[in-house]
All heavy atoms as a GROMACS GRO file, in nm:
protein
  530
    1SER      N    1   7.213  -8.397 -19.291
    1SER     CA    2   7.094  -8.326 -19.249
    1SER      C    3   7.116  -8.262 -19.111
    1SER      O    4   7.211  -8.296 -19.042
    1SER     CB    5   6.974  -8.420 -19.244
    1SER     OG    6   6.992  -8.518 -19.146
    2THR      N    7   7.028  -8.176 -19.072
    2THR     CA    8   7.042  -8.109 -18.943
    2THR      C    9   6.990  -8.198 -18.832
    2THR      O   10   6.912  -8.289 -18.852
    2THR     CB   11   6.967  -7.975 -18.941
    2THR    OG1   12   6.831  -7.998 -18.972
    2THR    CG2   13   7.026  -7.877 -19.041
    3THR      N   14   7.036  -8.170 -18.711
    3THR     CA   15   7.007  -8.253 -18.594
    3THR      C   16   6.874  -8.214 -18.529
    3THR      O   17   6.843  -8.097 -18.515
    3THR     CB   18   7.121  -8.236 -18.492
    3THR    OG1   19   7.243  -8.265 -18.558
    3THR    CG2   20   7.104  -8.329 -18.375
    4LYS      N   21   6.799  -8.314 -18.490
    4LYS     CA   22   6.672  -8.296 -18.418
    4LYS      C   23   6.700  -8.301 -18.268
    4LYS      O   24   6.813  -8.294 -18.224
    4LYS     CB   25   6.573  -8.404 -18.460
    4LYS     CG   26   6.554  -8.418 -18.609
    4LYS     CD   27   6.480  -8.301 -18.666
    4LYS     CE   28   6.450  -8.327 -18.812
    4LYS     NZ   29   6.476  -8.221 -18.900
    5ALA      N   30   6.597  -8.322 -18.188
    5ALA     CA   31   6.613  -8.329 -18.042
    5ALA      C   32   6.688  -8.455 -17.999
    5ALA      O   33   6.750  -8.459 -17.895
    5ALA     CB   34   6.477  -8.322 -17.974
    6TYR      N   35   6.681  -8.561 -18.084
    6TYR     CA   36   6.748  -8.688 -18.054
    6TYR      C   37   6.820  -8.736 -18.179
    6TYR      O   38   6.776  -8.709 -18.290
    6TYR     CB   39   6.647  -8.795 -18.011
    6TYR     CG   40   6.586  -8.768 -17.877
    6TYR    CD1   41   6.475  -8.688 -17.863
    6TYR    CD2   42   6.641  -8.824 -17.762
    6TYR    CE1   43   6.420  -8.662 -17.738
    6TYR    CE2   44   6.586  -8.799 -17.637
    6TYR     CZ   45   6.475  -8.718 -17.626
    6TYR     OH   46   6.422  -8.693 -17.503
    7VAL      N   47   6.929  -8.809 -18.159
    7VAL     CA   48   6.996  -8.877 -18.269
    7VAL      C   49   6.994  -9.027 -18.240
    7VAL      O   50   6.997  -9.068 -18.124
    7VAL     CB   51   7.143  -8.830 -18.288
    7VAL    CG1   52   7.148  -8.686 -18.333
    7VAL    CG2   53   7.226  -8.849 -18.164
    8SER      N   54   6.987  -9.106 -18.344
    8SER     CA   55   6.992  -9.250 -18.330
    8SER      C   56   7.136  -9.294 -18.352
    8SER      O   57   7.198  -9.262 -18.454
    8SER     CB   58   6.902  -9.316 -18.434
    8SER     OG   59   6.911  -9.456 -18.425
    9PHE      N   60   7.192  -9.367 -18.252
    9PHE     CA   61   7.329  -9.412 -18.261
    9PHE      C   62   7.343  -9.543 -18.185
    9PHE      O   63   7.300  -9.552 -18.070
    9PHE     CB   64   7.425  -9.306 -18.203
    9PHE     CG   65   7.570  -9.343 -18.212
    9PHE    CD1   66   7.635  -9.348 -18.334
    9PHE    CD2   67   7.641  -9.375 -18.098
    9PHE    CE1   68   7.768  -9.382 -18.342
    9PHE    CE2   69   7.775  -9.409 -18.104
    9PHE     CZ   70   7.839  -9.414 -18.227
   10LYS      N   71   7.397  -9.645 -18.250
   10LYS     CA   72   7.417  -9.777 -18.190
   10LYS      C   73   7.286  -9.835 -18.137
   10LYS      O   74   7.282  -9.896 -18.031
   10LYS     CB   75   7.522  -9.773 -18.078
   10LYS     CG   76   7.659  -9.729 -18.123
   10LYS     CD   77   7.732  -9.842 -18.191
   10LYS     CE   78   7.875  -9.802 -18.223
   10LYS     NZ   79   7.949  -9.907 -18.286
   11GLY      N   80   7.179  -9.813 -18.210
   11GLY     CA   81   7.050  -9.872 -18.176
   11GLY      C   82   6.975  -9.803 -18.064
   11GLY      O   83   6.876  -9.855 -18.015
   12ARG      N   84   7.021  -9.685 -18.023
   12ARG     CA   85   6.953  -9.611 -17.915
   12ARG      C   86   6.930  -9.466 -17.958
   12ARG      O   87   6.997  -9.416 -18.047
   12ARG     CB   88   7.041  -9.607 -17.789
   12ARG     CG   89   7.071  -9.742 -17.731
   12ARG     CD   90   7.153  -9.724 -17.606
   12ARG     NE   91   7.214  -9.849 -17.566
   12ARG     CZ   92   7.304  -9.860 -17.472
   12ARG    NH1   93   7.345  -9.754 -17.406
   12ARG    NH2   94   7.355  -9.976 -17.440
   13LEU      N   95   6.837  -9.402 -17.891
   13LEU     CA   96   6.816  -9.259 -17.913
   13LEU      C   97   6.890  -9.182 -17.804
   13LEU      O   98   6.881  -9.217 -17.686
   13LEU     CB   99   6.667  -9.224 -17.908
   13LEU     CG  100   6.584  -9.274 -18.026
   13LEU    CD1  101   6.438  -9.238 -18.004
   13LEU    CD2  102   6.635  -9.217 -18.156
   14TRP      N  103   6.961  -9.079 -17.845
   14TRP     CA  104   7.040  -8.997 -17.752
   14TRP      C  105   6.996  -8.852 -17.766
   14TRP      O  106   6.985  -8.800 -17.877
   14TRP     CB  107   7.188  -9.010 -17.786
   14TRP     CG  108   7.236  -9.151 -17.784
   14TRP    CD1  109   7.237  -9.239 -17.888
   14TRP    CD2  110   7.285  -9.224 -17.672
   14TRP    NE1  111   7.285  -9.361 -17.849
   14TRP    CE2  112   7.315  -9.354 -17.716
   14TRP    CE3  113   7.309  -9.191 -17.539
   14TRP    CZ2  114   7.367  -9.452 -17.631
   14TRP    CZ3  115   7.360  -9.288 -17.456
   14TRP    CH2  116   7.388  -9.416 -17.501
   15LYS      N  117   6.970  -8.788 -17.653
   15LYS     CA  118   6.925  -8.649 -17.653
   15LYS      C  119   7.040  -8.556 -17.689
   15LYS      O  120   7.152  -8.572 -17.640
   15LYS     CB  121   6.869  -8.614 -17.515
   15LYS     CG  122   6.797  -8.482 -17.511
   15LYS     CD  123   6.730  -8.463 -17.377
   15LYS     CE  124   6.652  -8.332 -17.377
   15LYS     NZ  125   6.583  -8.312 -17.251
   16VAL      N  126   7.012  -8.459 -17.772
   16VAL     CA  127   7.111  -8.361 -17.817
   16VAL      C  128   7.095  -8.233 -17.733
   16VAL      O  129   6.982  -8.191 -17.706
   16VAL     CB  130   7.089  -8.329 -17.966
   16VAL    CG1  131   7.178  -8.217 -18.014
   16VAL    CG2  132   7.110  -8.454 -18.049
   17PRO      N  133   7.207  -8.171 -17.690
   17PRO     CA  134   7.195  -8.044 -17.618
   17PRO      C  135   7.112  -7.944 -17.699
   17PRO      O  136   7.132  -7.930 -17.820
   17PRO     CB  137   7.340  -7.997 -17.604
   17PRO     CG  138   7.420  -8.124 -17.607
   17PRO     CD  139   7.346  -8.213 -17.704
   18GLN      N  140   7.018  -7.878 -17.636
   18GLN     CA  141   6.922  -7.792 -17.704
   18GLN      C  142   6.987  -7.684 -17.790
   18GLN      O  143   6.940  -7.654 -17.899
   18GLN     CB  144   6.828  -7.727 -17.601
   18GLN     CG  145   6.717  -7.648 -17.667
   18GLN     CD  146   6.612  -7.603 -17.567
   18GLN    OE1  147   6.620  -7.633 -17.450
   18GLN    NE2  148   6.515  -7.530 -17.616
   19ALA      N  149   7.096  -7.627 -17.746
   19ALA     CA  150   7.162  -7.520 -17.821
   19ALA      C  151   7.211  -7.566 -17.957
   19ALA      O  152   7.232  -7.483 -18.047
   19ALA     CB  153   7.278  -7.464 -17.740
   20PHE      N  154   7.227  -7.696 -17.976
   20PHE     CA  155   7.283  -7.748 -18.101
   20PHE      C  156   7.180  -7.818 -18.190
   20PHE      O  157   7.216  -7.872 -18.294
   20PHE     CB  158   7.401  -7.840 -18.071
   20PHE     CG  159   7.514  -7.766 -18.007
   20PHE    CD1  160   7.528  -7.766 -17.870
   20PHE    CD2  161   7.603  -7.692 -18.083
   20PHE    CE1  162   7.630  -7.695 -17.808
   20PHE    CE2  163   7.705  -7.620 -18.023
   20PHE     CZ  164   7.719  -7.622 -17.887
   21ARG      N  165   7.055  -7.812 -18.152
   21ARG     CA  166   6.950  -7.870 -18.236
   21ARG      C  167   6.938  -7.784 -18.362
   21ARG      O  168   6.941  -7.663 -18.356
   21ARG     CB  169   6.819  -7.877 -18.160
   21ARG     CG  170   6.828  -7.976 -18.048
   21ARG     CD  171   6.703  -7.982 -17.966
   21ARG     NE  172   6.731  -8.061 -17.845
   21ARG     CZ  173   6.653  -8.063 -17.741
   21ARG    NH1  174   6.543  -7.993 -17.739
   21ARG    NH2  175   6.686  -8.137 -17.636
   22GLY      N  176   6.928  -7.851 -18.474
   22GLY     CA  177   6.920  -7.781 -18.601
   22GLY      C  178   7.056  -7.760 -18.665
   22GLY      O  179   7.066  -7.714 -18.778
   23GLU      N  180   7.163  -7.794 -18.594
   23GLU     CA  181   7.299  -7.779 -18.647
   23GLU      C  182   7.351  -7.914 -18.697
   23GLU      O  183   7.300  -8.018 -18.659
   23GLU     CB  184   7.394  -7.728 -18.537
   23GLU     CG  185   7.355  -7.593 -18.479
   23GLU     CD  186   7.363  -7.480 -18.579
   23GLU    OE1  187   7.437  -7.492 -18.679
   23GLU    OE2  188   7.296  -7.379 -18.558
   24ARG      N  189   7.455  -7.911 -18.777
   24ARG     CA  190   7.520  -8.034 -18.821
   24ARG      C  191   7.622  -8.074 -18.717
   24ARG      O  192   7.709  -7.995 -18.679
   24ARG     CB  193   7.590  -8.014 -18.955
   24ARG     CG  194   7.492  -8.003 -19.068
   24ARG     CD  195   7.565  -7.987 -19.199
   24ARG     NE  196   7.468  -7.981 -19.306
   24ARG     CZ  197   7.460  -8.069 -19.403
   24ARG    NH1  198   7.545  -8.169 -19.408
   24ARG    NH2  199   7.368  -8.059 -19.495
   25LEU      N  200   7.609  -8.196 -18.666
   25LEU     CA  201   7.699  -8.248 -18.564
   25LEU      C  202   7.765  -8.376 -18.614
   25LEU      O  203   7.713  -8.443 -18.702
   25LEU     CB  204   7.621  -8.278 -18.435
   25LEU     CG  205   7.547  -8.162 -18.372
   25LEU    CD1  206   7.467  -8.210 -18.251
   25LEU    CD2  207   7.642  -8.051 -18.333
   26ALA      N  208   7.880  -8.408 -18.556
   26ALA     CA  209   7.951  -8.532 -18.589
   26ALA      C  210   7.967  -8.616 -18.463
   26ALA      O  211   7.983  -8.562 -18.354
   26ALA     CB  212   8.088  -8.499 -18.646
   27ILE      N  213   7.961  -8.747 -18.478
   27ILE     CA  214   7.986  -8.841 -18.369
   27ILE      C  215   8.119  -8.909 -18.402
   27ILE      O  216   8.133  -8.970 -18.508
   27ILE     CB  217   7.874  -8.944 -18.356
   27ILE    CG1  218   7.742  -8.875 -18.326
   27ILE    CG2  219   7.909  -9.046 -18.247
   27ILE    CD1  220   7.621  -8.968 -18.327
   28ARG      N  221   8.215  -8.896 -18.310
   28ARG     CA  222   8.349  -8.952 -18.332
   28ARG      C  223   8.389  -9.039 -18.214
   28ARG      O  224   8.360  -9.006 -18.099
   28ARG     CB  225   8.451  -8.838 -18.347
   28ARG     CG  226   8.420  -8.748 -18.464
   28ARG     CD  227   8.522  -8.636 -18.473
   28ARG     NE  228   8.483  -8.544 -18.578
   28ARG     CZ  229   8.510  -8.415 -18.577
   28ARG    NH1  230   8.576  -8.362 -18.477
   28ARG    NH2  231   8.471  -8.339 -18.677
   29PRO      N  232   8.460  -9.148 -18.241
   29PRO     CA  233   8.507  -9.235 -18.131
   29PRO      C  234   8.608  -9.162 -18.044
   29PRO      O  235   8.678  -9.072 -18.090
   29PRO     CB  236   8.570  -9.354 -18.202
   29PRO     CG  237   8.598  -9.309 -18.340
   29PRO     CD  238   8.502  -9.197 -18.372
   30SER      N  239   8.615  -9.204 -17.917
   30SER     CA  240   8.714  -9.145 -17.825
   30SER      C  241   8.814  -9.253 -17.787
   30SER      O  242   8.806  -9.367 -17.833
   30SER     CB  243   8.645  -9.092 -17.699
   30SER     OG  244   8.597  -9.199 -17.621
   31ALA      N  245   8.908  -9.219 -17.701
   31ALA     CA  246   9.008  -9.315 -17.654
   31ALA      C  247   8.943  -9.427 -17.574
   31ALA      O  248   8.992  -9.539 -17.571
   31ALA     CB  249   9.114  -9.244 -17.571
   32ASN      N  250   8.832  -9.398 -17.507
   32ASN     CA  251   8.756  -9.497 -17.432
   32ASN      C  252   8.658  -9.565 -17.528
   32ASN      O  253   8.575  -9.498 -17.588
   32ASN     CB  254   8.680  -9.427 -17.318
   32ASN     CG  255   8.597  -9.520 -17.236
   32ASN    OD1  256   8.554  -9.626 -17.281
   32ASN    ND2  257   8.571  -9.482 -17.113
   33ASP      N  258   8.668  -9.696 -17.543
   33ASP     CA  259   8.585  -9.769 -17.640
   33ASP      C  260   8.435  -9.752 -17.618
   33ASP      O  261   8.358  -9.765 -17.711
   33ASP     CB  262   8.618  -9.918 -17.637
   33ASP     CG  263   8.754  -9.948 -17.697
   33ASP    OD1  264   8.806  -9.863 -17.772
   33ASP    OD2  265   8.808 -10.057 -17.669
   34ALA      N  266   8.394  -9.723 -17.498
   34ALA     CA  267   8.251  -9.712 -17.467
   34ALA      C  268   8.198  -9.570 -17.483
   34ALA      O  269   8.081  -9.546 -17.465
   34ALA     CB  270   8.223  -9.759 -17.325
   35GLN      N  271   8.286  -9.475 -17.517
   35GLN     CA  272   8.242  -9.336 -17.528
   35GLN      C  273   8.269  -9.280 -17.668
   35GLN      O  274   8.367  -9.316 -17.733
   35GLN     CB  275   8.314  -9.248 -17.426
   35GLN     CG  276   8.273  -9.280 -17.284
   35GLN     CD  277   8.337  -9.185 -17.185
   35GLN    OE1  278   8.433  -9.114 -17.215
   35GLN    NE2  279   8.284  -9.183 -17.065
   36TYR      N  280   8.178  -9.193 -17.709
   36TYR     CA  281   8.189  -9.125 -17.837
   36TYR      C  282   8.167  -8.977 -17.812
   36TYR      O  283   8.082  -8.938 -17.732
   36TYR     CB  284   8.084  -9.176 -17.935
   36TYR     CG  285   8.112  -9.317 -17.981
   36TYR    CD1  286   8.077  -9.425 -17.900
   36TYR    CD2  287   8.174  -9.341 -18.102
   36TYR    CE1  288   8.104  -9.555 -17.940
   36TYR    CE2  289   8.201  -9.472 -18.143
   36TYR     CZ  290   8.165  -9.577 -18.063
   36TYR     OH  291   8.192  -9.706 -18.102
   37GLY      N  292   8.243  -8.895 -17.880
   37GLY     CA  293   8.227  -8.750 -17.867
   37GLY      C  294   8.127  -8.697 -17.968
   37GLY      O  295   8.119  -8.747 -18.080
   38ILE      N  296   8.051  -8.598 -17.926
   38ILE     CA  297   7.962  -8.525 -18.015
   38ILE      C  298   8.032  -8.393 -18.044
   38ILE      O  299   8.066  -8.318 -17.951
   38ILE     CB  300   7.825  -8.497 -17.949
   38ILE    CG1  301   7.761  -8.626 -17.897
   38ILE    CG2  302   7.733  -8.424 -18.045
   38ILE    CD1  303   7.723  -8.723 -18.004
   39PHE      N  304   8.052  -8.364 -18.172
   39PHE     CA  305   8.129  -8.246 -18.211
   39PHE      C  306   8.047  -8.150 -18.295
   39PHE      O  307   7.971  -8.190 -18.382
   39PHE     CB  308   8.253  -8.288 -18.292
   39PHE     CG  309   8.359  -8.354 -18.208
   39PHE    CD1  310   8.349  -8.487 -18.174
   39PHE    CD2  311   8.467  -8.281 -18.162
   39PHE    CE1  312   8.448  -8.549 -18.097
   39PHE    CE2  313   8.566  -8.341 -18.085
   39PHE     CZ  314   8.555  -8.475 -18.053
   40PHE      N  315   8.067  -8.022 -18.268
   40PHE     CA  316   8.018  -7.912 -18.351
   40PHE      C  317   8.144  -7.848 -18.406
   40PHE      O  318   8.222  -7.791 -18.330
   40PHE     CB  319   7.936  -7.813 -18.268
   40PHE     CG  320   7.892  -7.693 -18.347
   40PHE    CD1  321   7.794  -7.705 -18.444
   40PHE    CD2  322   7.948  -7.570 -18.324
   40PHE    CE1  323   7.752  -7.595 -18.516
   40PHE    CE2  324   7.907  -7.458 -18.396
   40PHE     CZ  325   7.809  -7.472 -18.492
   41ALA      N  326   8.169  -7.865 -18.536
   41ALA     CA  327   8.296  -7.826 -18.598
   41ALA      C  328   8.407  -7.902 -18.525
   41ALA      O  329   8.398  -8.023 -18.509
   41ALA     CB  330   8.314  -7.676 -18.596
   42ALA      N  331   8.508  -7.834 -18.475
   42ALA     CA  332   8.619  -7.902 -18.406
   42ALA      C  333   8.600  -7.906 -18.255
   42ALA      O  334   8.688  -7.952 -18.183
   42ALA     CB  335   8.750  -7.832 -18.438
   43HIS      N  336   8.486  -7.863 -18.205
   43HIS     CA  337   8.464  -7.851 -18.061
   43HIS      C  338   8.375  -7.965 -18.010
   43HIS      O  339   8.264  -7.984 -18.058
   43HIS     CB  340   8.399  -7.717 -18.027
   43HIS     CG  341   8.479  -7.601 -18.077
   43HIS    ND1  342   8.598  -7.564 -18.021
   43HIS    CD2  343   8.457  -7.517 -18.180
   43HIS    CE1  344   8.647  -7.459 -18.086
   43HIS    NE2  345   8.562  -7.430 -18.183
   44GLN      N  346   8.425  -8.038 -17.911
   44GLN     CA  347   8.345  -8.143 -17.849
   44GLN      C  348   8.244  -8.077 -17.756
   44GLN      O  349   8.280  -8.002 -17.667
   44GLN     CB  350   8.432  -8.240 -17.770
   44GLN     CG  351   8.354  -8.356 -17.717
   44GLN     CD  352   8.441  -8.462 -17.653
   44GLN    OE1  353   8.563  -8.454 -17.655
   44GLN    NE2  354   8.378  -8.560 -17.593
   45ILE      N  355   8.116  -8.108 -17.779
   45ILE     CA  356   8.010  -8.044 -17.700
   45ILE      C  357   7.939  -8.141 -17.607
   45ILE      O  358   7.866  -8.098 -17.517
   45ILE     CB  359   7.907  -7.975 -17.792
   45ILE    CG1  360   7.843  -8.077 -17.886
   45ILE    CG2  361   7.971  -7.861 -17.869
   45ILE    CD1  362   7.714  -8.034 -17.947
   46ALA      N  363   7.956  -8.272 -17.630
   46ALA     CA  364   7.886  -8.369 -17.547
   46ALA      C  365   7.953  -8.506 -17.564
   46ALA      O  366   8.039  -8.523 -17.650
   46ALA     CB  367   7.739  -8.377 -17.586
   47ILE      N  368   7.911  -8.600 -17.480
   47ILE     CA  369   7.964  -8.736 -17.482
   47ILE      C  370   7.849  -8.836 -17.479
   47ILE      O  371   7.754  -8.818 -17.402
   47ILE     CB  372   8.055  -8.761 -17.360
   47ILE    CG1  373   8.177  -8.670 -17.365
   47ILE    CG2  374   8.098  -8.908 -17.353
   47ILE    CD1  375   8.258  -8.672 -17.236
   48ILE      N  376   7.859  -8.939 -17.560
   48ILE     CA  377   7.768  -9.054 -17.552
   48ILE      C  378   7.845  -9.162 -17.477
   48ILE      O  379   7.955  -9.199 -17.517
   48ILE     CB  380   7.728  -9.106 -17.691
   48ILE    CG1  381   7.636  -9.007 -17.760
   48ILE    CG2  382   7.662  -9.244 -17.680
   48ILE    CD1  383   7.600  -9.046 -17.902
   49ASP      N  384   7.789  -9.213 -17.368
   49ASP     CA  385   7.852  -9.318 -17.290
   49ASP      C  386   7.772  -9.446 -17.304
   49ASP      O  387   7.666  -9.460 -17.242
   49ASP     CB  388   7.862  -9.275 -17.144
   49ASP     CG  389   7.947  -9.369 -17.060
   49ASP    OD1  390   7.967  -9.485 -17.102
   49ASP    OD2  391   7.994  -9.326 -16.955
   50LEU      N  392   7.820  -9.538 -17.386
   50LEU     CA  393   7.749  -9.664 -17.409
   50LEU      C  394   7.751  -9.754 -17.287
   50LEU      O  395   7.658  -9.832 -17.266
   50LEU     CB  396   7.809  -9.738 -17.528
   50LEU     CG  397   7.803  -9.667 -17.663
   50LEU    CD1  398   7.876  -9.748 -17.769
   50LEU    CD2  399   7.659  -9.644 -17.704
   51ALA      N  400   7.854  -9.745 -17.204
   51ALA     CA  401   7.866  -9.831 -17.086
   51ALA      C  402   7.759  -9.800 -16.983
   51ALA      O  403   7.700  -9.889 -16.924
   51ALA     CB  404   8.004  -9.818 -17.024
   52SER      N  405   7.733  -9.672 -16.961
   52SER     CA  406   7.635  -9.635 -16.860
   52SER      C  407   7.493  -9.630 -16.915
   52SER      O  408   7.397  -9.634 -16.840
   52SER     CB  409   7.670  -9.499 -16.799
   52SER     OG  410   7.646  -9.396 -16.894
   53GLY      N  411   7.483  -9.619 -17.048
   53GLY     CA  412   7.351  -9.610 -17.110
   53GLY      C  413   7.284  -9.476 -17.086
   53GLY      O  414   7.167  -9.459 -17.114
   54GLU      N  415   7.361  -9.380 -17.036
   54GLU     CA  416   7.305  -9.248 -17.008
   54GLU      C  417   7.292  -9.168 -17.137
   54GLU      O  418   7.360  -9.193 -17.236
   54GLU     CB  419   7.394  -9.172 -16.910
   54GLU     CG  420   7.394  -9.230 -16.772
   54GLU     CD  421   7.480  -9.152 -16.675
   54GLU    OE1  422   7.527  -9.043 -16.712
   54GLU    OE2  423   7.498  -9.199 -16.564
   55SER      N  424   7.206  -9.069 -17.131
   55SER     CA  425   7.187  -8.977 -17.242
   55SER      C  426   7.316  -8.902 -17.270
   55SER      O  427   7.411  -8.910 -17.194
   55SER     CB  428   7.080  -8.875 -17.205
   55SER     OG  429   6.968  -8.887 -17.284
   56VAL      N  430   7.314  -8.830 -17.377
   56VAL     CA  431   7.428  -8.746 -17.410
   56VAL      C  432   7.455  -8.654 -17.293
   56VAL      O  433   7.365  -8.589 -17.242
   56VAL     CB  434   7.400  -8.663 -17.537
   56VAL    CG1  435   7.511  -8.563 -17.562
   56VAL    CG2  436   7.382  -8.754 -17.656
   57GLY      N  437   7.579  -8.651 -17.246
   57GLY     CA  438   7.616  -8.567 -17.133
   57GLY      C  439   7.694  -8.447 -17.180
   57GLY      O  440   7.764  -8.452 -17.279
   58TYR      N  441   7.677  -8.339 -17.109
   58TYR     CA  442   7.753  -8.219 -17.143
   58TYR      C  443   7.898  -8.239 -17.107
   58TYR      O  444   7.932  -8.304 -17.010
   58TYR     CB  445   7.696  -8.097 -17.071
   58TYR     CG  446   7.560  -8.061 -17.121
   58TYR    CD1  447   7.446  -8.102 -17.053
   58TYR    CD2  448   7.545  -7.990 -17.239
   58TYR    CE1  449   7.320  -8.072 -17.101
   58TYR    CE2  450   7.419  -7.959 -17.287
   58TYR     CZ  451   7.307  -8.000 -17.218
   58TYR     OH  452   7.184  -7.972 -17.266
   59VAL      N  453   7.986  -8.182 -17.187
   59VAL     CA  454   8.130  -8.194 -17.167
   59VAL      C  455   8.173  -8.094 -17.061
   59VAL      O  456   8.131  -7.978 -17.063
   59VAL     CB  457   8.202  -8.166 -17.300
   59VAL    CG1  458   8.352  -8.165 -17.282
   59VAL    CG2  459   8.162  -8.269 -17.403
   60PRO      N  460   8.260  -8.135 -16.966
   60PRO     CA  461   8.312  -8.042 -16.867
   60PRO      C  462   8.387  -7.926 -16.934
   60PRO      O  463   8.419  -7.933 -17.052
   60PRO     CB  464   8.407  -8.126 -16.783
   60PRO     CG  465   8.374  -8.267 -16.813
   60PRO     CD  466   8.310  -8.269 -16.948
   61GLU      N  467   8.419  -7.825 -16.857
   61GLU     CA  468   8.477  -7.702 -16.913
   61GLU      C  469   8.604  -7.725 -16.994
   61GLU      O  470   8.620  -7.668 -17.099
   61GLU     CB  471   8.505  -7.603 -16.801
   61GLU     CG  472   8.548  -7.468 -16.852
   61GLU     CD  473   8.561  -7.368 -16.741
   61GLU    OE1  474   8.500  -7.387 -16.636
   61GLU    OE2  475   8.634  -7.271 -16.761
   62HIS      N  476   8.695  -7.810 -16.947
   62HIS     CA  477   8.821  -7.832 -17.018
   62HIS      C  478   8.852  -7.981 -17.033
   62HIS      O  479   8.953  -8.028 -16.983
   62HIS     CB  480   8.937  -7.764 -16.945
   62HIS     CG  481   8.924  -7.617 -16.936
   62HIS    ND1  482   8.942  -7.534 -17.044
   62HIS    CD2  483   8.890  -7.537 -16.834
   62HIS    CE1  484   8.922  -7.409 -17.007
   62HIS    NE2  485   8.890  -7.408 -16.880
   63PRO      N  486   8.771  -8.058 -17.106
   63PRO     CA  487   8.795  -8.202 -17.112
   63PRO      C  488   8.911  -8.242 -17.202
   63PRO      O  489   8.970  -8.346 -17.184
   63PRO     CB  490   8.664  -8.257 -17.168
   63PRO     CG  491   8.612  -8.144 -17.249
   63PRO     CD  492   8.653  -8.020 -17.176
   64SER      N  493   8.943  -8.162 -17.303
   64SER     CA  494   9.053  -8.196 -17.393
   64SER      C  495   9.101  -8.071 -17.466
   64SER      O  496   9.039  -7.966 -17.458
   64SER     CB  497   9.006  -8.300 -17.496
   64SER     OG  498   8.921  -8.238 -17.590
   65VAL      N  499   9.209  -8.086 -17.538
   65VAL     CA  500   9.263  -7.971 -17.610
   65VAL      C  501   9.172  -7.929 -17.725
   65VAL      O  502   9.184  -7.817 -17.774
   65VAL     CB  503   9.405  -8.002 -17.665
   65VAL    CG1  504   9.502  -8.020 -17.553
   65VAL    CG2  505   9.403  -8.122 -17.756
   66MET      N  506   9.080  -8.014 -17.767
   66MET     CA  507   8.991  -7.980 -17.878
   66MET      C  508   8.871  -7.899 -17.832
   66MET      O  509   8.802  -7.841 -17.913
   66MET     CB  510   8.941  -8.106 -17.947
   66MET     CG  511   9.048  -8.180 -18.022
   66MET     SD  512   8.981  -8.313 -18.121
   66MET     CE  513   8.893  -8.219 -18.245
   67SER      N  514   8.843  -7.897 -17.705
   67SER     CA  515   8.724  -7.826 -17.656
   67SER      C  516   8.753  -7.677 -17.642
   67SER      O  517   8.864  -7.636 -17.620
   67SER     CB  518   8.684  -7.882 -17.520
   67SER     OG  519   8.641  -8.013 -17.534
   68PRO      N  520   8.646  -7.598 -17.658
   68PRO     CA  521   8.667  -7.454 -17.643
   68PRO      C  522   8.709  -7.419 -17.501
   68PRO      O  523   8.668  -7.483 -17.407
   68PRO     CB  524   8.530  -7.394 -17.677
   68PRO     CG  525   8.434  -7.504 -17.658
   68PRO     CD  526   8.509  -7.633 -17.680
   69GLY      N  527   8.791  -7.321 -17.486
   69GLY     CA  528   8.839  -7.285 -17.354
   69GLY      C  529   8.795  -7.154 -17.318
   69GLY      O  530   8.770  -7.085 -17.241
   0.00000   0.00000   0.00000
């Protein structure tokens, strides 16, 4: 289904970046056990950080080779 303003993941609600609401997104584990990437197709658009408990954070300009450049 398409994404709303929040997604439920690991028992918490996480805010989705507004530009991607209504789109199909994937949540994938990262190298850091406490973080998960939010992906639109092959592009990482945000990060869920379970350790800090913060909302979905925007990904910096060049965080990995999978992110748009």
